C-alpha positions as CSV (number, residue, x, y, z in Angstrom):
1,X,35.6,-39.3,32.1
2,X,35.5,-40.2,35.8
3,X,33.8,-43.7,36.6
4,X,31.7,-43.5,39.9
5,X,30.3,-45.7,42.0
6,X,27.5,-44.3,44.2
7,X,27.3,-46.6,47.6
8,X,23.6,-45.9,49.1
9,X,20.8,-45.5,47.0
10,X,18.7,-42.9,49.7
11,X,17.2,-39.4,48.7
12,X,21.2,-38.4,48.4
13,X,22.5,-41.5,46.6
14,X,19.0,-40.4,44.2
15,X,20.0,-36.8,44.1
16,X,24.0,-37.6,43.2
17,X,22.7,-40.0,40.6
18,X,20.2,-37.1,38.7
19,X,23.3,-34.7,39.0
20,X,25.6,-37.0,37.1
21,X,23.3,-37.8,34.8
22,X,23.5,-34.4,33.4
23,X,27.0,-34.1,33.3
24,X,28.9,-35.4,30.3
25,X,32.3,-35.9,32.0
26,X,30.7,-38.5,34.9
27,X,29.9,-41.7,34.3
28,X,28.1,-43.6,37.3
29,X,29.0,-47.4,37.2
30,X,26.3,-48.4,39.2
31,X,24.6,-47.7,42.8
32,X,24.6,-49.9,45.6
33,X,22.1,-50.5,48.8
34,X,20.8,-53.5,50.4
35,X,17.0,-51.7,50.2
36,X,15.9,-52.9,46.2
37,X,13.4,-50.5,46.8
38,X,15.2,-47.4,47.4
39,X,14.7,-43.9,45.0
40,X,17.9,-44.6,43.7
41,X,17.9,-48.4,43.1
42,X,14.1,-47.7,41.3
43,X,15.8,-44.1,39.3
44,X,18.8,-46.8,38.0
45,X,16.2,-49.2,37.0
46,X,14.4,-46.6,34.4
47,X,18.0,-45.3,33.3
48,X,19.0,-48.9,32.6
49,X,22.6,-48.4,35.4
50,X,23.7,-51.0,37.2
51,X,22.3,-51.6,40.6
52,X,22.5,-54.1,43.6
53,X,23.1,-54.7,47.0
54,X,26.6,-55.7,47.3
55,X,29.4,-53.0,46.5
56,X,32.2,-55.0,46.8
57,X,31.3,-57.1,43.2
58,X,31.3,-53.4,41.9
59,X,34.9,-52.6,43.0
60,X,37.1,-52.3,39.9
61,X,40.2,-50.9,38.5
62,X,38.5,-48.7,36.3
63,X,36.6,-46.7,39.0
64,X,38.0,-43.1,39.9
65,X,35.4,-42.3,42.5
66,X,33.2,-44.1,45.4
67,X,30.8,-41.6,47.3
68,X,29.4,-43.0,50.5
69,X,26.4,-41.5,51.1
70,X,25.1,-44.7,53.9
71,X,26.1,-42.6,56.7
72,X,27.3,-46.1,58.7
73,X,31.3,-45.6,59.1
74,X,32.1,-49.1,59.1
75,X,31.5,-49.1,55.6
76,X,33.1,-46.0,54.9
77,X,36.4,-48.1,56.3
78,X,35.8,-51.3,54.4
79,X,35.0,-49.2,51.4
80,X,38.5,-47.9,52.2
81,X,40.9,-50.9,52.8
82,X,39.8,-52.9,50.3
83,X,39.2,-49.9,47.5
84,X,41.8,-49.4,44.2
85,X,44.8,-46.8,45.4
86,X,44.3,-44.6,42.6
87,X,40.0,-44.5,43.5
88,X,38.9,-41.8,44.7
89,X,36.6,-42.1,48.7
90,X,34.4,-39.1,49.0
91,X,33.2,-39.8,52.8
92,X,29.5,-40.1,54.3
93,X,30.1,-36.3,55.6
94,X,31.6,-34.7,53.0
95,X,29.3,-36.6,50.1
96,X,26.0,-35.1,52.5
97,X,27.2,-31.9,52.4
98,X,27.4,-32.0,48.9
99,X,24.0,-33.9,48.9
100,X,22.3,-30.9,50.6
101,X,24.1,-28.3,48.5
102,X,22.7,-30.2,45.6
103,X,19.2,-29.9,47.3
104,X,19.8,-26.3,48.0
105,X,21.0,-25.9,44.6
106,X,18.0,-27.5,43.0
107,X,15.5,-25.5,45.5
108,X,16.9,-22.7,44.0
109,X,16.6,-23.7,40.4
110,X,13.1,-24.4,40.9
111,X,12.6,-21.5,42.5
112,X,14.3,-19.5,39.8
113,X,12.4,-21.7,37.2
114,X,8.9,-20.5,39.1
115,X,10.0,-17.0,39.1
116,X,11.0,-17.4,35.3
117,X,7.7,-19.1,34.8
118,X,5.7,-16.6,36.8
119,X,7.5,-13.5,34.6
120,X,6.9,-15.1,31.1
121,X,2.9,-14.8,32.6
122,X,3.2,-11.8,32.7
123,X,4.8,-10.8,29.9
124,X,2.6,-13.2,27.7
125,X,-0.4,-11.6,29.8
126,X,0.5,-7.7,29.2
127,X,-1.1,-6.2,26.2
128,X,2.0,-4.5,25.1
129,X,4.1,-6.5,22.7
130,X,8.1,-7.6,23.4
131,X,10.9,-7.9,21.2
132,X,14.4,-8.7,22.2
133,X,17.3,-9.3,20.2
134,X,21.0,-10.1,21.0
135,X,24.2,-8.8,20.1
136,X,23.9,-10.5,16.6
137,X,20.5,-9.2,15.6
138,X,18.7,-12.3,16.6
139,X,15.6,-12.3,18.0
140,X,16.0,-14.4,21.4
141,X,13.0,-12.8,23.4
142,X,9.0,-12.6,21.6
143,X,6.0,-12.4,23.6
144,X,2.2,-13.5,22.8
145,X,1.3,-10.1,22.7
146,X,4.1,-9.4,20.0
147,X,3.2,-12.6,18.0
148,X,-0.5,-10.8,17.5
149,X,0.5,-8.0,16.3
150,X,2.7,-9.1,13.8
151,X,1.0,-12.3,13.1
152,X,4.5,-14.1,13.5
153,X,4.2,-17.6,15.7
154,X,6.9,-17.1,19.1
155,X,8.6,-20.2,17.9
156,X,9.1,-18.9,14.3
157,X,10.4,-15.6,15.2
158,X,12.8,-16.8,17.8
159,X,16.5,-16.8,16.1
160,X,15.5,-15.1,13.1
161,X,16.7,-11.5,11.8
162,X,14.5,-8.7,13.1
163,X,13.8,-7.0,10.2
164,X,12.1,-11.2,8.6
165,X,9.4,-10.4,11.6
166,X,9.7,-6.8,12.0
167,X,10.5,-4.9,8.0
168,X,11.0,-1.7,9.7
169,X,12.9,-2.4,12.9
170,X,15.2,0.6,14.7
171,X,16.4,-2.2,17.0
172,X,19.7,-2.4,15.5
173,X,20.2,1.1,15.3
174,X,19.3,1.3,19.2
175,X,21.7,-1.4,19.9
176,X,24.7,0.6,17.7
177,X,24.0,3.7,18.7
178,X,23.2,2.8,22.9
179,X,20.9,5.3,23.1
180,X,17.1,4.9,23.7
181,X,14.3,6.1,21.5
182,X,10.7,6.4,23.2
183,X,7.4,6.5,21.8
184,X,8.4,6.2,18.1
185,X,5.0,5.4,15.7
186,X,5.4,2.7,13.3
187,X,3.1,0.6,11.0
188,X,4.1,-3.2,11.2
189,X,4.1,-5.1,7.6
190,X,-0.3,-5.5,8.2
191,X,-0.8,-2.7,8.4
192,X,-1.6,-2.2,11.9
193,X,-0.2,1.5,13.6
194,X,2.3,0.8,16.6
195,X,3.8,3.2,19.6
196,X,7.3,1.8,20.3
197,X,10.0,2.7,22.9
198,X,13.3,1.2,22.1
199,X,16.6,0.5,24.8
200,X,20.0,-0.3,24.5
201,X,20.6,-4.0,27.1
202,X,24.0,-4.1,28.8
203,X,25.7,-6.3,31.3
204,X,27.2,-5.3,34.6
205,X,30.4,-4.6,32.9
206,X,28.7,-1.8,30.3
207,X,29.1,-4.2,27.3
208,X,26.3,-3.9,24.8
209,X,24.3,-7.1,24.5
210,X,21.2,-6.4,23.0
211,X,18.2,-4.6,22.7
212,X,14.9,-4.2,23.4
213,X,11.3,-2.8,22.7
214,X,8.1,-2.5,24.1
215,X,5.3,-1.6,22.0
216,X,1.3,-1.2,21.7
217,X,-1.2,-1.6,19.0
218,X,-2.6,2.1,18.9
219,X,-4.9,1.6,15.9
220,X,-8.3,1.4,18.6
221,X,-6.7,4.4,20.9
222,X,-6.4,6.1,17.9
223,X,-10.2,4.8,16.9
224,X,-11.1,6.0,20.3
225,X,-9.4,9.2,20.1
226,X,-11.7,10.2,17.1
227,X,-14.4,8.9,18.7
228,X,-14.1,11.1,21.9
229,X,-13.1,14.6,19.6
230,X,-14.2,17.7,22.0
231,X,-17.5,18.9,20.0
232,X,-16.4,22.1,19.6
233,X,-13.6,21.3,17.4
234,X,-16.0,18.6,15.2
235,X,-18.5,22.0,15.2
236,X,-15.7,24.4,13.7
237,X,-14.8,21.7,11.8
238,X,-18.4,21.2,10.2
239,X,-18.9,24.6,9.5
240,X,-15.4,24.9,7.8
241,X,-16.9,22.4,5.1
242,X,-20.1,24.0,5.2
243,X,-18.5,27.6,4.2
244,X,-16.0,25.9,1.9
245,X,-18.8,24.7,-0.6
246,X,-19.2,26.1,-3.6
247,X,-23.5,25.5,-3.0
248,X,-26.0,27.2,-0.9
249,X,-26.4,26.0,2.4
250,X,-29.4,27.1,4.8
251,X,-29.9,25.2,8.0
252,X,-33.9,26.0,9.6
253,X,-34.4,24.8,13.4
254,X,-37.7,22.9,14.4
255,X,-39.7,26.1,14.2
256,X,-38.7,26.8,11.1
257,X,-36.3,29.8,11.9
258,X,-32.7,30.5,10.6
259,X,-29.7,29.3,12.4
260,X,-26.9,28.9,9.7
261,X,-26.4,30.3,6.2
262,X,-23.2,29.9,4.2
263,X,-21.4,32.5,1.8
264,X,-22.8,30.7,-1.4
265,X,-26.1,31.3,0.2
266,X,-25.2,35.1,0.5
267,X,-23.9,35.1,-3.0
268,X,-26.7,33.5,-5.1
269,X,-29.8,34.6,-3.3
270,X,-28.2,38.1,-2.2
271,X,-29.6,37.9,1.3
272,X,-26.9,38.8,4.2
273,X,-26.8,36.4,7.1
274,X,-29.1,39.4,9.5
275,X,-32.0,39.0,6.4
276,X,-32.0,35.0,7.2
277,X,-30.8,34.1,11.0
278,X,-34.1,34.4,13.7
279,X,-36.0,34.7,10.7
280,X,-38.9,32.4,9.1
281,X,-38.3,30.0,6.0
282,X,-40.1,31.9,3.8
283,X,-38.1,35.3,4.4
284,X,-35.9,34.6,1.5
285,X,-38.6,32.7,-1.6
286,X,-40.0,35.3,-4.4
287,X,-42.8,32.7,-5.4
288,X,-43.7,29.5,-4.2
289,X,-44.0,27.9,-0.7
290,X,-41.2,27.1,1.6
291,X,-39.5,23.9,1.1
292,X,-37.9,23.7,4.8
293,X,-41.2,24.2,6.3
294,X,-42.7,21.3,4.2
295,X,-40.4,18.8,5.6
296,X,-40.6,20.1,8.6
297,X,-44.5,18.9,8.6
298,X,-43.8,15.9,6.7
299,X,-40.3,14.5,7.9
300,X,-39.2,13.6,4.1
301,X,-37.0,15.3,2.7
302,X,-37.5,16.8,-0.8
303,X,-35.7,16.9,-3.8
304,X,-35.5,18.5,-7.0
305,X,-37.4,21.6,-6.7
306,X,-36.9,24.4,-9.3
307,X,-37.6,27.7,-7.3
308,X,-36.7,31.9,-8.1
309,X,-35.1,33.1,-4.9
310,X,-33.5,36.5,-3.9
311,X,-33.7,39.9,-4.8
312,X,-32.2,38.7,-8.2
313,X,-34.9,36.5,-9.0
314,X,-32.4,33.6,-9.1
315,X,-33.5,30.0,-10.5
316,X,-32.4,28.0,-8.9
317,X,-33.0,23.6,-7.6
318,X,-33.4,22.6,-3.9
319,X,-32.9,19.8,-1.9
320,X,-33.8,19.9,1.6
321,X,-33.9,17.2,4.4
322,X,-35.2,17.2,7.7
323,X,-32.6,16.9,11.0
324,X,-33.3,13.8,13.2
325,X,-31.7,13.2,16.4
326,X,-32.5,10.5,18.7
327,X,-35.9,10.3,16.9
328,X,-36.7,13.7,17.2
329,X,-36.9,16.7,14.6
330,X,-34.5,19.2,15.5
331,X,-34.8,21.4,12.1
332,X,-34.2,20.9,8.3
333,X,-30.8,21.6,6.3
334,X,-31.3,23.0,2.2
335,X,-29.0,22.7,-0.4
336,X,-29.4,25.5,-3.3
337,X,-27.7,24.7,-6.9
338,X,-27.9,27.6,-9.3
339,X,-28.9,26.4,-12.5
340,X,-28.2,29.4,-14.3
341,X,-24.2,28.8,-13.6
342,X,-24.5,25.5,-13.9
343,X,-25.9,25.7,-17.1
344,X,-23.1,28.4,-18.1
345,X,-20.5,25.9,-17.0
346,X,-22.1,23.1,-19.3
347,X,-22.3,25.3,-22.6
348,X,-18.9,25.8,-22.0
349,X,-17.8,22.4,-21.7
350,X,-19.7,20.9,-24.2
351,X,-17.8,24.0,-26.5
352,X,-14.5,22.3,-25.4
353,X,-15.2,19.3,-26.1
354,X,-16.0,20.0,-29.4
355,X,-13.3,21.8,-30.5
356,X,-11.4,19.0,-29.5
357,X,-12.7,16.8,-30.8
358,X,-13.4,18.3,-34.8
359,X,-9.8,19.1,-34.1
360,X,-8.3,17.0,-37.4
361,X,-5.2,14.4,-37.4
362,X,-1.8,16.2,-37.4
363,X,0.4,13.4,-36.9
364,X,1.7,10.7,-39.4
365,X,4.2,7.7,-39.1
366,X,7.0,10.6,-39.6
367,X,6.7,11.9,-36.2
368,X,7.6,8.6,-34.6
369,X,11.2,9.1,-33.2
370,X,13.8,5.9,-32.6
371,X,15.9,3.3,-34.6
372,X,16.0,1.1,-32.1
373,X,14.5,-2.3,-32.8
374,X,11.6,-2.3,-30.3
375,X,10.6,0.3,-31.6
376,X,10.6,-0.4,-35.2
377,X,8.6,-3.5,-35.0
378,X,5.7,-1.3,-33.6
379,X,6.1,1.1,-36.4
380,X,6.0,-1.8,-38.6
381,X,3.1,-3.4,-37.0
382,X,1.3,0.1,-36.8
383,X,2.1,0.4,-40.6
384,X,0.1,-3.1,-41.7
385,X,-2.5,-2.1,-39.5
386,X,-3.4,1.6,-41.1
387,X,-4.1,-1.0,-44.3
388,X,-7.0,-3.0,-43.1
389,X,-10.3,-1.7,-41.2
390,X,-9.9,-3.9,-38.1
391,X,-10.1,-2.8,-34.5
392,X,-6.7,-1.9,-33.3
393,X,-5.6,-2.6,-29.7
394,X,-2.3,-0.3,-28.8
395,X,-0.7,-1.3,-25.4
396,X,2.0,0.1,-23.6
397,X,2.9,2.7,-20.4
398,X,1.1,5.9,-19.2
399,X,3.5,8.2,-21.1
400,X,4.8,6.0,-24.5
401,X,2.6,7.8,-27.1
402,X,-0.6,5.7,-27.6
403,X,-2.1,8.6,-28.9
404,X,0.4,9.4,-31.1
405,X,0.5,5.8,-32.4
406,X,-3.3,6.0,-33.4
407,X,-3.0,9.4,-35.1
408,X,-0.1,7.6,-37.6
409,X,-2.7,5.0,-38.1
410,X,-5.5,7.0,-38.9
411,X,-3.1,9.5,-41.2
412,X,-1.7,6.2,-43.2
413,X,-5.4,5.0,-43.3
414,X,-8.1,5.7,-46.4
415,X,-9.9,7.4,-43.8
416,X,-7.5,9.7,-43.2
417,X,-9.4,13.1,-45.0
418,X,-12.2,12.0,-42.4
419,X,-12.5,13.0,-38.9
420,X,-10.0,11.4,-35.7
421,X,-12.2,11.7,-32.5
422,X,-10.7,10.8,-29.1
423,X,-12.3,10.1,-26.1
424,X,-10.3,9.3,-22.6
425,X,-12.9,6.8,-20.8
426,X,-10.8,7.8,-17.2
427,X,-11.8,11.6,-17.6
428,X,-16.2,10.9,-18.3
429,X,-18.2,9.6,-14.9
430,X,-19.2,5.7,-16.3
431,X,-22.7,6.8,-16.1
432,X,-21.9,9.4,-19.0
433,X,-19.4,7.6,-21.1
434,X,-22.6,5.2,-22.8
435,X,-24.6,8.4,-24.0
436,X,-21.2,9.9,-24.6
437,X,-20.5,7.1,-27.5
438,X,-23.7,6.2,-28.5
439,X,-26.0,8.8,-28.0
440,X,-29.4,8.9,-26.2
441,X,-33.0,9.1,-27.5
442,X,-35.4,9.8,-24.6
443,X,-38.2,12.1,-25.1
444,X,-38.5,12.2,-21.4
445,X,-35.1,13.9,-20.6
446,X,-34.1,17.8,-20.9
447,X,-31.1,16.9,-22.6
448,X,-33.2,14.1,-25.3
449,X,-31.4,14.6,-28.6
450,X,-28.9,17.5,-27.1
451,X,-25.9,15.3,-27.8
452,X,-24.4,13.5,-30.9
453,X,-23.0,10.3,-30.2
454,X,-19.0,10.0,-30.7
455,X,-19.8,7.0,-33.0
456,X,-21.9,9.5,-35.4
457,X,-19.4,12.3,-35.4
458,X,-16.3,10.0,-36.5
459,X,-18.9,8.2,-39.5
460,X,-15.7,7.6,-42.1
461,X,-13.5,8.3,-39.9
462,X,-11.5,6.7,-36.6
463,X,-12.6,6.5,-33.3
464,X,-9.7,6.5,-30.2
465,X,-11.1,5.3,-26.7
466,X,-7.7,5.9,-24.6
467,X,-7.8,3.8,-21.0
468,X,-10.8,1.0,-22.9
469,X,-10.5,-0.6,-19.3
470,X,-12.3,1.6,-17.4
471,X,-15.6,0.8,-19.9
472,X,-18.0,-0.5,-17.8
473,X,-19.3,-4.4,-18.8
474,X,-22.5,-2.7,-20.5
475,X,-20.7,-0.5,-22.7
476,X,-18.0,-3.1,-23.8
477,X,-20.9,-5.5,-24.8
478,X,-22.5,-2.4,-27.1
479,X,-18.9,-1.5,-28.6
480,X,-18.6,-5.2,-29.3
481,X,-21.2,-5.4,-31.0
482,X,-20.2,-2.6,-33.3
483,X,-17.6,-4.3,-33.8
484,X,-19.2,-6.8,-34.9
485,X,-22.1,-5.9,-36.7
486,X,-21.3,-3.0,-37.4
487,X,-24.5,-1.3,-35.5
488,X,-24.8,0.8,-32.7
489,X,-28.1,1.1,-30.3
490,X,-28.4,4.5,-28.1
491,X,-29.9,4.6,-25.3
492,X,-33.4,4.1,-24.7
493,X,-33.8,3.2,-28.3
494,X,-34.2,-0.2,-29.7
495,X,-33.5,0.5,-33.4
496,X,-30.2,0.0,-34.9
497,X,-28.1,2.9,-36.6
498,X,-24.8,1.3,-39.2
499,X,-22.1,3.0,-39.3
500,X,-18.5,2.9,-40.9
501,X,-16.3,4.1,-38.3
502,X,-12.9,2.5,-37.6
503,X,-12.1,1.7,-34.0
504,X,-8.5,2.0,-32.0
505,X,-8.4,1.7,-28.5
506,X,-5.8,1.7,-26.1
507,X,-4.9,0.7,-22.3
508,X,-2.0,1.1,-20.2
509,X,-3.6,-1.4,-17.8
510,X,-3.1,-4.8,-17.6
511,X,-6.0,-6.2,-19.5
512,X,-5.2,-9.8,-18.9
513,X,-6.1,-9.6,-15.4
514,X,-9.0,-7.4,-15.9
515,X,-10.3,-10.4,-17.9
516,X,-9.5,-12.5,-15.5
517,X,-11.4,-10.4,-12.5
518,X,-14.5,-10.0,-14.9
519,X,-14.0,-6.6,-15.4
520,X,-13.2,-6.8,-19.0
521,X,-15.8,-8.5,-21.9
522,X,-13.8,-12.0,-23.0
523,X,-15.3,-11.3,-26.6
524,X,-14.1,-7.9,-26.9
525,X,-10.6,-8.8,-25.2
526,X,-9.8,-11.5,-28.0
527,X,-12.1,-9.0,-30.8
528,X,-9.6,-5.9,-30.1
529,X,-6.5,-8.3,-29.5
530,X,-6.6,-9.3,-33.1
531,X,-4.4,-6.1,-34.1
532,X,-2.7,-6.0,-30.8
533,X,0.6,-3.5,-30.7
534,X,2.9,-3.1,-27.7
535,X,4.1,0.2,-27.7
536,X,7.7,0.0,-25.8
537,X,8.7,2.1,-22.7
538,X,11.8,4.4,-23.0
539,X,13.8,2.5,-20.4
540,X,13.9,-0.1,-23.3
541,X,15.0,1.8,-26.0
542,X,17.6,4.5,-24.4
543,X,19.5,4.7,-27.3
544,X,16.5,6.7,-29.0
545,X,16.5,9.6,-26.7
546,X,18.5,11.3,-28.6
547,X,16.8,11.1,-31.2
548,X,13.7,12.0,-29.5
549,X,15.5,14.8,-27.8
550,X,16.8,16.6,-31.0
551,X,12.4,16.5,-32.1
552,X,11.3,17.9,-28.7
553,X,13.5,20.8,-28.9
554,X,12.2,22.0,-32.5
555,X,8.3,21.4,-30.6
556,X,9.0,22.9,-27.7
557,X,11.2,26.1,-29.3
558,X,8.2,26.5,-31.3
559,X,5.8,26.6,-28.9
560,X,8.0,29.0,-26.3
561,X,9.3,31.0,-28.9
562,X,12.7,29.8,-27.7
563,X,15.5,29.2,-30.0
564,X,17.5,26.3,-28.1
565,X,19.8,25.1,-30.3
566,X,21.5,21.7,-28.5
567,X,21.9,20.0,-25.5
568,X,25.4,19.1,-24.2
569,X,26.8,15.6,-24.3
570,X,27.1,15.1,-20.5
571,X,23.4,16.0,-20.2
572,X,22.2,13.7,-22.7
573,X,23.9,11.1,-21.5
574,X,22.6,11.5,-18.2
575,X,19.3,11.7,-18.9
576,X,20.3,8.4,-20.8
577,X,21.0,7.2,-17.2
578,X,17.3,7.9,-16.1
579,X,14.7,5.4,-16.2
580,X,11.8,7.8,-17.0
581,X,8.6,6.1,-15.5
582,X,7.0,8.9,-17.0
583,X,8.4,7.8,-20.2
584,X,8.2,10.1,-23.4
585,X,5.7,12.5,-22.0
586,X,7.8,12.7,-18.6
587,X,11.5,13.3,-20.6
588,X,8.9,16.5,-22.6
589,X,8.2,17.9,-19.2
590,X,11.4,17.8,-18.1
591,X,12.6,19.2,-21.2
592,X,10.0,22.3,-21.3
593,X,11.3,23.1,-17.6
594,X,14.7,23.3,-18.2
595,X,14.2,25.8,-21.2
596,X,11.4,27.6,-19.7
597,X,13.9,28.2,-16.2
598,X,17.5,28.6,-18.2
599,X,19.0,31.7,-18.5
600,X,17.7,34.3,-20.6
601,X,19.9,33.8,-24.0
602,X,21.2,30.6,-23.5
603,X,21.1,29.0,-26.9
604,X,22.3,25.6,-24.7
605,X,20.8,23.1,-22.6
606,X,23.4,22.1,-20.0
607,X,23.5,19.2,-17.2
608,X,22.6,21.3,-14.4
609,X,19.3,22.6,-16.4
610,X,18.3,19.0,-17.0
611,X,18.7,18.0,-13.4
612,X,17.0,21.0,-11.6
613,X,14.1,20.5,-13.9
614,X,14.0,16.6,-13.3
615,X,14.8,17.1,-9.2
616,X,11.8,19.6,-9.5
617,X,9.4,17.1,-11.5
618,X,10.0,14.5,-8.9
619,X,8.9,16.8,-6.2
620,X,5.7,16.6,-4.3
621,X,2.9,19.5,-5.1
622,X,2.1,20.8,-1.8
623,X,-1.2,21.0,-2.6
624,X,-2.0,18.1,-4.8
625,X,-5.1,17.2,-6.9
626,X,-6.5,13.9,-7.2
627,X,-7.7,12.4,-10.8
628,X,-11.8,11.6,-11.4
629,X,-10.6,8.0,-11.1
630,X,-7.8,7.8,-8.5
631,X,-8.5,5.6,-5.5
632,X,-6.4,5.3,-2.6
633,X,-5.4,2.2,-3.9
634,X,-4.2,3.3,-7.0
635,X,-2.5,6.4,-5.3
636,X,-0.2,4.2,-2.9
637,X,0.7,1.8,-6.2
638,X,1.8,4.3,-7.7
639,X,3.9,5.9,-4.7
640,X,5.3,2.0,-4.1
641,X,6.0,1.8,-7.9
642,X,8.4,5.2,-7.4
643,X,10.3,4.4,-4.5
644,X,10.9,0.6,-5.6
645,X,12.1,2.5,-9.0
646,X,14.5,5.1,-7.2
647,X,15.7,2.6,-4.6
648,X,17.1,0.2,-7.4
649,X,18.6,3.4,-9.4
650,X,20.2,4.4,-6.3
651,X,21.5,0.6,-6.2
652,X,22.1,0.0,-9.8
653,X,19.8,-2.5,-9.8
654,X,21.2,-4.7,-7.3
655,X,18.4,-6.6,-5.5
656,X,19.9,-7.7,-2.7
657,X,20.9,-4.1,-1.5
658,X,17.4,-2.7,-2.5
659,X,16.1,-5.1,-0.2
660,X,18.2,-4.1,2.5
661,X,17.6,-0.3,1.9
662,X,14.0,-1.0,1.7
663,X,14.3,-2.9,4.8
664,X,12.0,-5.7,3.2
665,X,13.1,-9.4,3.0
666,X,14.6,-10.6,-0.8
667,X,11.6,-12.4,-1.9
668,X,9.2,-9.4,-0.7
669,X,10.9,-7.6,-3.2
670,X,11.1,-10.1,-5.8
671,X,7.2,-10.1,-5.2
672,X,6.5,-6.2,-6.0
673,X,8.8,-5.8,-8.4
674,X,6.8,-8.3,-10.4
675,X,3.4,-7.0,-9.4
676,X,4.7,-3.2,-10.8
677,X,6.2,-5.0,-14.0
678,X,10.0,-3.6,-13.1
679,X,11.9,-6.8,-13.2
C-alpha cells in the first residue's frame, strides 16, 4: 500500500484523488490547498479524507509519494528540501502530464461508455433476440427481445447455463465445433417458433471465447404467410378437398347454373360434369323442385330435404347453403347424402354390434397368469368381487387386462350362464351413448324403439363399461341412479324400468383428476369405489413375463395354425428388460408379429425375431389414423410419454443423464415423470 499526499486541490488534484480512490494499492492520506473551497477539498470532505491549507503538517515518515499539482516551482523546491529521503516527489510538470493523461483517459472512458450505452440501446430496440455465452457455457449477453421471447428477465438470464434459458439451444455445439449455423428453426419452451443463426466467437489470436445467436419470432411471419398464400394454391386445395369427399357436392352460380361437381356426385347421380356444368340446377332432378333455386331466391340455407335424383332414381338427403361474399350472393353449394348407402352401413354396423355383444364370456380366473404378489392381490380381490352383486371398478393402464378381469368376475359369479355385454364408452359418440345404454322412447323419431338398451340386453347378466370416464355427466347420473335404485329411464320416457344387471366398469385414466376437474360425478365415484381393483402394469411384475409368454404362444399357435414350441432364454431375458408401456397387449402384439415374420419351419423364437418385432412396433405408420376420441393434447402427451420412457431406458433410469439428454432441467424432468406416472 502506497501512502500519497496531494498538494493542490484544483481540477488536477481532484482527478488524482478520484483515480487513487479506485486503486486498492494507493492510499491518499491527505490533500492540501490554501483554498478551502477548491474541488479537491470539497471531495475530500465527502470522502472523509484529511485536508488543510498547510502541507508541512502532513509530512510524515510513512509517506511514500507526494504529488505537486500547484504549478508553483517554489512550492516544489521547498517540498524537496524537507521531505523524507525515501519519499518520492512528483513535480508539477509530471503531475500535470499525468493529470492530462487522466483527463484524456476519462474522456475516452466516457466516450466508450456512451458508445456502449448506444449499442445497448440498439440491441435492446431491435426485434431480434440476441444471446451470447462464454467458453464456460454461461450466458453473458441477453437483450430485451430475447427476454421478451423467452419470458426470462435479463438479470435472471445473465450467468445462467444457456440450456436453463433455452433447453434446446445449440450454442454449446457451435462453440465446440467452431462452425456457424444459419437460419435454423427452433421452438422455445413457451411454444414460440423462432428462426436462429448461431456464430462462434474468437479473439484476435483465433482462440474460441464463446458463441452468439441471433433469433427472430416467426410465429407472426408464418401466420402472415398463411394469410397471403397464393389464391391459386388455395383454390387447388379446396378443389382437392371437395373431390376427396364421399358426399356428392355441387356448386351453382348466382343464376343457378352449375359450375362445379365432384366425382362422388357423378357416382351417386349418374350425371357427368358435361351434363351439369353450364346447365340449370334442375337438370339432375327426377321429381321435386330444385333446392339450389330455392336457396338462391330466399338467401337462406335449406337442410334435410328428401329427394330422388339421377338416372337411378336414388333417394338422398340434400343440404344446400347460399354462398355470400361481401354481402353479395355468389351462388350456392349443395351436399348430397346417399340414404341407401347410409342405411346399408348402419345395418351392417348394428349386425356387427349385435354379434359382438351376444358373444358369451369365455375367460375365467384360470386365464390370468402370474405369480407376483401384485397380480395375486388383484386376483384375490376379483374373486371376492365375484361373490357379490356390488359394482366393481377396475383400474389400470391400457393393455393390462381389465376386460379379462371383468370376464373372469362374470364367469366366477352366479350370473355366469347369462349374457356378458361389453361397451367401450370411448368408441361411441357421447350423444349416442345414453340411447345405447338406456334405450329410447320417442314416437316422433324414425329410429324410435328400434334399438334395445344394453341394460335390457344384459338382464340378469353383467354389463361391462370400459373407459367409464368418457360418459357425460348426465349419463353418469343415470348410471348412478341405477346403482342406487336398480331402475333405468329410457330417453324420452318418464316410466322407470326395474332390472337386475351386474355393473363392472373400467378406466385407464385418473378418475380423481376427472373428479377434481368436475368431469366425473362425485357420488358415482364413491359408489363405484366400494370394490376397486388396481391391475398392476406389466413393468412392475416382469417376473411373470415367462408364464405369460407360454400362455400367449399357445393362444397364437391356435390363431395362426403354427407350432412354435418355445422362446430362447436369451430372447426371454431381453423381453424382461423392456418396460412395456403397452403392457400385455403390446407383448402379445410383439410375439404375434415375431411369429408371423419368422422363418418358415422354425419352432423356436430367437432374440433376433423379437428384437425385430419390437423395433417394428415402435415405428410410426406412414399414414396413421386418429382414434375417434383423440385430441392434439392427448396425442402429444402420449408421444411425450414415449420419449421420456425411451430416454430413461437408454440412461438406465439415471434422472440427471436423462434430463441432460433431453435438454431440460432436472426439475422439469421430475415434473413430467410425475405427470405421466413414471416416477
